[in-house]
C-alpha positions as CSV (number, residue, x, y, z in Angstrom):
1,M,-9.4,-13.6,-5.0
2,Y,-11.0,-10.5,-4.8
3,I,-13.8,-11.2,-6.8
4,L,-14.0,-14.0,-4.5
5,A,-13.9,-12.4,-1.0
6,L,-16.5,-9.4,-2.6
7,I,-19.5,-12.0,-3.2
8,N,-19.1,-13.7,-0.1
9,S,-19.3,-11.1,2.1
10,R,-21.9,-10.1,0.1
11,N,-20.4,-6.2,0.6
12,V,-18.3,-4.0,-1.1
13,Q,-16.3,-1.7,1.6
14,F,-13.3,-2.8,2.6
15,C,-13.8,-3.5,6.3
16,E,-16.1,-6.0,5.4
17,T,-14.5,-8.1,2.1
18,T,-11.0,-8.1,4.4
19,N,-12.7,-11.2,6.8
20,H,-12.8,-13.3,3.6
21,L,-10.1,-12.6,1.9
22,N,-6.8,-14.0,3.7
23,P,-8.1,-15.0,7.7
24,K,-4.5,-16.4,8.0
25,V,-3.3,-12.3,7.7
26,K,-4.2,-9.7,10.1
27,N,-7.3,-7.4,8.0
28,K,-5.2,-4.2,8.4
29,S,-2.7,-6.4,6.0
30,N,-5.6,-7.0,3.7
31,E,-7.5,-4.0,3.2
32,T,-3.7,-2.4,2.5
33,K,-4.1,-4.8,-0.2
34,I,-7.0,-3.6,-1.5
35,Q,-5.9,-0.4,-1.5
36,N,-2.8,-0.8,-3.6
37,F,-5.2,-3.3,-6.0
38,Y,-7.1,0.2,-5.7
39,R,-4.4,2.3,-6.7
40,T,-2.1,0.8,-8.7
41,S,-4.7,-1.0,-11.3
42,E,-6.9,1.5,-14.1
43,L,-10.7,0.0,-14.1
44,N,-12.8,0.0,-17.7
45,F,-15.5,1.6,-17.1
46,D,-17.1,1.2,-20.8
């Protein structure tokens, strides 16, 4: 869902992406979910 939100928002800023992630919850809740994703996930850039 997050990848689709990035594509739909055409932006990588959390505040812009939250509008497209899950419209049924508050934007602050969506932003917290995004922050938790980056905090707990290990991204391999290679």
